[in-house]
C-alpha positions in Angstrom: 22.5 12.4 -18.3 21.7 9.2 -20.2 18.8 9.0 -22.6 15.6 7.6 -21.0 14.3 4.2 -22.0 11.4 4.5 -24.3 8.5 2.0 -24.5 5.6 1.9 -26.9 2.4 0.5 -25.4 0.7 -1.3 -28.3 -2.1 -3.8 -28.9 -5.6 -4.3 -30.2 -8.2 -1.6 -29.7 -9.9 -1.5 -26.3 -7.6 -4.0 -24.5 -6.6 -1.5 -21.7 -3.4 0.2 -23.0 -4.4 3.6 -21.6 -5.5 1.8 -18.4 -2.1 0.3 -18.0 -0.4 3.6 -18.4 -2.7 5.2 -15.8 -1.7 2.6 -13.3 2.1 2.7 -14.1 2.1 6.5 -13.9 -0.4 6.7 -11.0 -2.3 9.3 -13.0 -6.0 8.9 -13.2 -6.2 11.7 -15.7 -3.9 10.2 -18.3 -5.7 9.8 -21.7 -9.2 8.6 -21.9 -10.5 5.3 -20.6 -13.8 4.0 -22.1 -15.5 0.8 -23.2 -15.9 2.3 -26.6 -13.4 1.0 -29.2 -10.7 3.2 -30.7 -10.8 5.7 -27.8 -7.1 6.6 -28.3 -6.6 8.2 -31.7 -3.2 9.7 -31.3 0.1 8.8 -29.6 0.4 10.3 -26.1 3.4 10.1 -23.8 4.3 10.1 -20.1 7.7 10.4 -18.4 8.9 8.8 -15.2 11.8 10.5 -13.4 14.0 10.0 -10.3 15.6 13.0 -8.7 14.8 15.0 -11.7 16.4 12.6 -14.2 14.0 11.0 -16.7 14.5 7.3 -16.7 11.5 6.0 -18.6 9.2 7.3 -21.3 5.9 5.5 -22.0 3.9 6.1 -25.2 0.2 5.2 -25.5 -0.7 4.3 -29.1 -4.0 3.8 -31.0 -5.4 0.3 -31.2 -4.6 -1.9 -34.1 -7.9 -2.4 -36.0 -7.1 -4.3 -39.2 -3.9 -6.2 -38.7 -5.1 -9.1 -41.0 -5.3 -6.8 -44.0 -2.1 -5.0 -43.1 -0.1 -8.2 -42.8 -1.3 -9.2 -46.2 -0.4 -5.8 -47.6 3.1 -6.0 -46.1 3.8 -9.4 -47.6 3.0 -8.0 -51.1 5.5 -5.1 -50.8 8.6 -7.0 -51.9 9.5 -6.3 -55.5 10.6 -9.1 -57.9 13.9 -10.5 -56.7 13.7 -8.8 -53.3 13.4 -10.3 -49.9 13.2 -7.5 -47.4 13.5 -8.0 -43.7 10.8 -6.9 -41.3 12.0 -3.3 -40.5 12.8 -2.6 -44.2 9.3 -3.8 -45.2 7.7 -1.6 -42.5 9.8 1.4 -43.6 8.6 1.0 -47.2 5.0 0.8 -46.0 5.4 3.9 -43.9 6.7 5.8 -47.0 3.7 4.8 -49.1 0.3 6.4 -49.5 -1.6 3.5 -47.7 0.1 4.6 -44.4 -1.7 7.9 -44.7 -5.0 6.5 -45.8 -6.3 3.0 -45.2 -3.8 2.1 -42.5 -3.4 5.5 -40.9 -4.0 4.2 -37.3 -1.7 1.2 -37.7 1.0 3.5 -39.2 1.0 5.6 -36.0 1.6 2.5 -34.0 4.5 1.2 -36.1 6.2 4.6 -36.3 6.2 4.8 -32.5 7.4 1.3 -32.0 10.3 1.8 -34.5 11.2 5.0 -32.5 11.1 3.1 -29.2 13.5 0.7 -27.4 10.8 -1.9 -26.9 7.1 -2.5 -26.9 4.6 -3.6 -24.3 1.9 -5.7 -26.1 -1.2 -5.4 -24.0 -3.6 -8.4 -24.1 -7.2 -8.5 -22.8 -6.8 -12.0 -21.2 -10.6 -12.4 -21.2 -10.7 -12.5 -25.0 -10.3 -15.7 -26.9 -7.1 -16.2 -28.9 -8.2 -15.2 -32.4 -6.3 -15.0 -35.7 -6.3 -11.2 -35.7 -4.1 -11.2 -32.6 -1.6 -13.5 -34.1 -1.4 -11.3 -37.1 -1.0 -8.2 -34.9 2.0 -9.9 -33.3 3.5 -10.7 -36.7 3.1 -7.1 -37.8 4.6 -5.7 -34.6 7.5 -8.2 -34.7 8.4 -6.9 -38.2 9.7 -3.7 -36.5 12.6 -5.7 -35.0 12.0 -4.4 -31.5 11.7 -6.5 -28.3 8.1 -7.2 -27.3 6.9 -8.0 -23.8 3.3 -9.3 -23.7 1.3 -8.0 -20.8 -1.8 -10.0 -19.8 -4.4 -7.5 -18.6 -7.6 -8.2 -16.6 -6.2 -11.5 -15.2 -8.2 -10.9 -12.0 -11.4 -11.5 -13.9 -12.9 -15.0 -13.5 -13.4 -15.0 -17.3 -9.7 -14.8 -18.1 -8.1 -17.2 -20.6 -4.5 -17.0 -19.4 -3.5 -20.6 -20.2 -4.7 -20.3 -23.8 -2.8 -17.0 -24.2 0.4 -18.5 -22.7 0.3 -21.4 -25.1 -0.4 -19.1 -28.1 2.4 -16.7 -27.2 4.9 -19.6 -26.7 4.0 -20.9 -30.2 5.0 -17.4 -31.5 8.3 -17.6 -29.6 7.2 -15.1 -26.9 8.0 -17.0 -23.7 8.5 -14.0 -21.4 5.3 -12.3 -20.4 3.9 -10.4 -17.4 0.5 -10.7 -15.6 -0.6 -7.2 -14.8 -4.2 -6.2 -14.1 -4.5 -2.5 -14.5 -7.7 -2.3 -12.4 -6.5 -4.5 -9.6 -2.7 -4.7 -10.0 -0.8 -7.4 -8.0 1.4 -6.0 -5.2 4.6 -7.0 -7.1 3.1 -6.2 -10.5 5.4 -3.3 -11.4 8.5 -5.1 -10.1 7.8 -8.1 -12.3 7.1 -5.9 -15.3 10.3 -3.9 -15.0 12.4 -7.0 -14.1 11.1 -8.7 -17.2 12.0 -5.7 -19.3 15.5 -5.7 -17.8 16.0 -9.2 -19.2 15.1 -8.0 -22.7 17.0 -4.7 -22.4 20.2 -5.4 -20.5 21.6 -1.9 -21.2 18.6 -0.4 -19.3 18.9 -2.7 -16.2 20.4 0.0 -13.9 17.8 2.6 -14.9 15.0 0.2 -14.3 16.4 -0.8 -10.9 16.7 2.9 -9.9 13.1 3.3 -10.9 12.0 0.3 -8.9 13.9 1.5 -5.8 12.4 4.9 -6.0 8.9 3.5 -6.4 9.4 1.3 -3.3 10.5 4.3 -1.3 7.5 6.2 -2.5 5.2 3.3 -1.5 6.6 3.2 2.0 6.4 7.0 2.3 2.7 6.9 1.2 2.0 4.2 3.7 3.6 6.1 6.6 1.7 9.3 5.6 -1.6 7.3 5.3 -1.2 5.8 8.8 -0.5 9.2 10.3 -3.7 10.6 8.7 -5.7 7.8 10.2 -4.0 8.3 13.6 -4.8 12.0 13.5 -8.4 11.3 12.8 -8.7 8.9 15.8 -6.8 11.3 18.2 -9.1 14.1 17.0 -12.2 12.1 17.8 -10.9 10.6 21.0 -10.0 14.0 22.4 -13.2 15.7 21.3 -15.2 16.9 24.3 -18.3 19.1 24.4 -20.1 20.4 27.5 -23.9 20.8 27.3 -26.7 21.7 29.7 -28.5 18.6 31.0 -31.8 19.4 29.2 -33.2 16.9 26.7 -33.7 19.2 23.7 -30.3 20.9 24.1 -28.6 17.5 24.6 -30.1 16.0 21.5 -29.1 19.1 19.4 -25.5 18.8 20.8 -25.4 15.0 20.0 -26.5 15.7 16.4 -23.8 18.4 16.1 -21.2 16.1 17.4 -22.2 13.3 15.1 -22.0 15.7 12.1 -18.6 16.9 13.2 -17.3 13.3 13.4 -18.8 12.4 10.0 -17.2 15.5 8.4 -13.9 14.7 10.1 -13.9 11.2 8.7 -14.7 12.5 5.2 -11.7 14.8 5.4 -9.6 11.9 6.2 -11.0 9.9 3.3 -10.4 12.8 0.9 -6.8 13.2 2.2 -6.1 9.4 1.7 -7.5 9.5 -1.9 -5.4 12.5 -2.7 -2.3 10.9 -1.2 -2.8 7.8 -3.4 -3.6 9.8 -6.5 -7.3 9.0 -6.8 -10.2 11.3 -7.5 -12.1 12.8 -4.6 -15.3 11.1 -5.7 -13.8 7.6 -5.9 -15.0 7.1 -2.3 -16.8 8.9 0.4 -17.2 8.3 4.2 -20.9 7.9 3.7 -20.4 4.9 1.3 -17.7 2.9 3.0 -19.8 0.0 4.3 -17.9 -3.1 5.1 -20.6 -5.5 4.1 -21.7 -4.4 0.6 -24.1 -1.7 1.7 -25.9 -3.7 4.4 -25.0 -1.2 7.0 -26.4 1.8 5.3 -24.5 5.0 5.3 -24.7 6.2 8.9 -21.6 5.8 10.9 -23.7 6.1 14.1 -26.3 3.5 13.1 -26.3 0.9 16.0 -26.8 -1.8 13.5 -23.4 -0.9 12.0 -21.7 -1.8 15.2 -23.8 -4.8 15.8 -23.0 -6.4 12.5 -19.4 -5.7 12.8 -19.2 -7.2 16.3 -17.8 -4.0 17.9 -18.3 -4.2 21.6 -20.3 -1.3 23.1 -19.1 -0.6 26.6 -21.2 0.0 29.7 -20.4 3.7 29.7 -22.6 4.4 26.7 -25.4 6.7 27.6 -28.9 5.5 27.1 -30.3 6.7 23.8 -26.9 7.0 22.2 -26.1 3.3 21.4 -23.5 4.3 18.8 -21.6 6.3 21.4 -22.3 9.9 20.5 -22.9 10.7 24.2 -21.1 9.3 27.2 -21.1 10.5 30.8 -17.4 10.2 31.4 -17.5 11.5 34.9 -19.5 8.7 36.5 -18.5 5.8 34.3 -22.1 5.0 33.5 -23.1 4.9 37.2 -25.9 7.1 38.6 -24.6 8.9 41.7 -26.5 11.6 43.5 -25.2 15.1 43.7 -24.6 14.7 47.5 -22.4 11.7 46.9 -20.4 13.5 44.2 -20.0 16.5 46.5 -18.8 14.3 49.3 -16.4 12.6 47.0 -14.9 15.8 45.8 -14.7 17.3 49.3 -13.2 14.2 50.9 -11.0 13.2 48.0 -12.2 9.6 48.5 -13.0 9.1 44.8 -10.0 8.7 42.5 -12.2 9.7 39.5 -12.9 13.0 41.3 -9.2 13.9 41.4 -8.9 13.0 37.7 -12.0 14.8 36.5 -12.5 17.4 39.2 -13.5 20.3 36.9 -15.9 18.1 34.9 -17.5 16.7 38.1 -18.1 20.2 39.2 -19.7 20.8 35.9 -22.0 17.8 36.6 -23.1 19.4 39.8 -24.0 22.5 37.9 -26.3 20.6 35.6 -23.8 20.2 32.8 -23.2 17.0 30.8 -20.1 16.2 28.7 -20.4 14.5 25.4 -17.6 12.6 23.8 -17.1 9.9 21.1 -17.4 6.5 22.5 -14.8 3.7 22.1 -17.1 1.8 19.8 -17.2 4.6 17.3 -13.4 4.9 17.5 -13.2 1.2 16.7 -15.5 1.6 13.7 -13.6 4.6 12.4 -10.3 2.7 12.7 -11.7 -0.3 10.9 -13.2 1.7 8.1 -10.0 3.7 7.4 -7.8 0.6 7.7 -10.0 -1.2 5.1 -10.0 1.9 2.9 -6.2 1.9 3.0 -6.1 -1.7 2.0 -8.5 -1.1 -0.9 -6.3 1.9 -2.1 -3.2 -0.2 -2.1 -4.9 -2.9 -4.2 -6.6 -0.4 -6.6 -5.3 0.5 -10.1 -5.6 4.0 -11.4 -7.6 2.8 -14.3 -10.5 1.6 -12.1 -13.7 3.6 -12.7 -16.0 1.9 -10.1 -16.4 3.3 -6.6 -14.1 1.8 -4.0 -15.4 -1.4 -2.4 -14.3 -2.1 1.2 -13.9 -5.7 2.2 -15.0 -7.2 5.6 -12.1 -7.0 8.1 -10.8 -10.4 9.2 -8.8 -9.3 12.3 -10.5 -8.8 15.7 -7.9 -6.4 17.1 -10.0 -3.2 16.6 -13.3 -5.0 17.1 -12.6 -6.5 20.6 -9.1 -5.8 21.8 -8.0 -3.0 24.1 -7.8 0.4 22.5 -4.3 1.8 22.1 -3.0 3.8 25.1 -2.7 6.9 22.8 -6.4 7.1 22.5 -7.0 6.6 26.2 -4.5 9.4 26.9 -6.2 11.7 24.3 -9.4 11.5 26.4 -7.7 13.7 29.0 -6.4 16.3 26.5 -9.2 18.1 24.8 -6.8 20.6 23.3 -5.5 17.8 21.1 -8.7 17.8 19.0 -9.3 20.1 16.1 -13.0 19.5 16.8 -12.7 21.5 20.0 -12.4 25.2 20.5 -8.9 26.6 20.7 -7.0 23.4 19.8 -3.2 23.1 20.3 -2.3 20.7 17.6 1.4 21.2 17.5 2.1 20.1 21.0 5.0 17.7 21.1 3.1 15.1 23.3 0.2 15.1 20.8 2.6 14.5 17.9 4.3 11.7 19.9 1.0 10.0 20.5 0.0 10.3 16.9 3.3 8.6 15.8 2.8 5.8 18.4 -0.7 5.2 17.3 0.3 5.2 13.6 2.7 2.4 14.4 -0.1 0.3 16.0 -2.6 0.9 13.2 
């Protein structure tokens, strides 16, 4: 087993070093992220492995706070007639008393960089290029280790990327990486590791293995996420509840059905957050509006569907505009009991043959409630947009997830997938119904087919 590549994550205080590590390790609990300066006071490490073999060790270090004074101190360490190189000068500094007193924090950084194969120098690209940053790079370069600048927070409109590129080039650092730890680019990790491979040729194979493994994990997460959404939609499409045709009883049943659907969506949200390594409170079904809160937090608010442009079909029962109650048996038409009886007896109505038992329930004063197509559309849109937000979110983000407005019209206006239409006829496919049979092969096949379409 080869020795893992070791990287020291270094830079000024409060530039996002811990945030970068959280995103690279997909660990929202790594270290402490805060707007307060000097949050990290000690060196902390994380290890990335493939098939049980450690390939990369990352070390978070305290922020450099007084590089200007330290650089001046280092330049005065040479004795008469001496001209030490950078590493020798740093070693002499670390052996001295100032490394344990005035420059204790800086000494921790330099010790870790000397013990590492290379350093990631994290830059807050929103900050102006000041003399202290140039001095930091001079101090760090004295360790004789390759340095790869990482421009953080480049998604901010206040970034100063061109200024930083020019300043780094003047210092001889022409290779750099744009990597926003809050909103990382889709290919951010690949670019970072490929740039490292150029600086550390001996670690190219290990870095490529790491990239291949991360790509495989990304695809596996995507497949699992799509299946979770498909299961939610099948659950809701197959949900069916029979209730006496009495106003008070009906309203109570409608409210119960709405609550059940809300809770089922919330379970899907929590499962997606866990799958992507985020906290359970990073998003909730009640706060996943697609238009910055203008919809409110009610999945069944008719205004929600109206603003999204989701079509509400003619089969929606009056008084249930968001689709909590639908009379499936008569397709929204009002037929008398005699007409229904005749249809059943004569077999003249195709719907009667398809929904015979439910039509008989209609004759007995029963009404069936199901989740309308419009709500299925909204559930699909919300979860698809949540998935998009999770893919674009870094593990250093602390704000609640914001869901963007969907651009495609497929789920707003197009035909619903056949899997959902089929699920309507199989109430045993829904965990929201009594005595579900969730392991049926046909249900699993429809979930897989639906996941492909999502």
